[in-house]
N, C-alpha and C positions, 0 to 999 in steps of 0.2 A: 468540690464547692469552691467557687471563686472568692477571693478576698475582696474587700471593699476597694482597695487600690486598683485591682485588676478591672473591676466593674467600672470604676471611674475612668480609667485609661481607655477602655472600650467606648464609653459614652463620649469622651472627648474626641476620639477618632471619628466616630459616626457623625458628630456635629460638625467637625472640620470638613468632612466630605460633603455634607449638605451645603455648607456655606462656601465651598471652594468656587462655585460658579456664580455666587451672588456678588454683583459689583458693589452694592452698598456696603456689604460686609468687608470686602477687600479695601474699600476706601476708608472705612472706619478703622480697620486694622492698621493701615498706613498712618493715619492721624495719630493713633495711640502709640505706635512705634516712634513717630517723630516727637511726640510729647515726652516720651521716655528718654530719648536722646538729649532733649533740651532740659531735662530735669523738672518738667512741669507736672508730672504725675506723682503726687505725693501720697504715700501710703498713710492711712489714718493712724493717729496715735491714740491709744486707749489709756485713760487715766485711772481705770479700775485697779485696785491693788490685787496682788496675786491671791489666788483662792485660799491658800493656807494662811494668809495673814489677816483675812477678814475676821475669823473667829478670835484670833489673838488680840486684835485691836479692840474688839467688843469685850472680851474677857478683861483686858487691862483697864478699860474704862469702867467696868463694873467694880473691879477691885479698888480703883482710885476713889470711886464714889463711896464704897464701904469704909475706906480708911478715913474719909472726911466725916462720916456720920459717927464713927466711934469716938 
């Protein structure tokens, strides 16, 4: 049984072969490469807290609220 990574690599290779003859794809790839060299392709920044801190923040807010009520 193939791992997910192996399946993904195969899919990428198949798609690259499909697009290797497409001039629009080649042009798009060149534009993206040029943007990367110029530093114009910015990766998105996510502002969500890490998964393990969501519960802690909620728990802390509940405890803070309980201490005010007492």
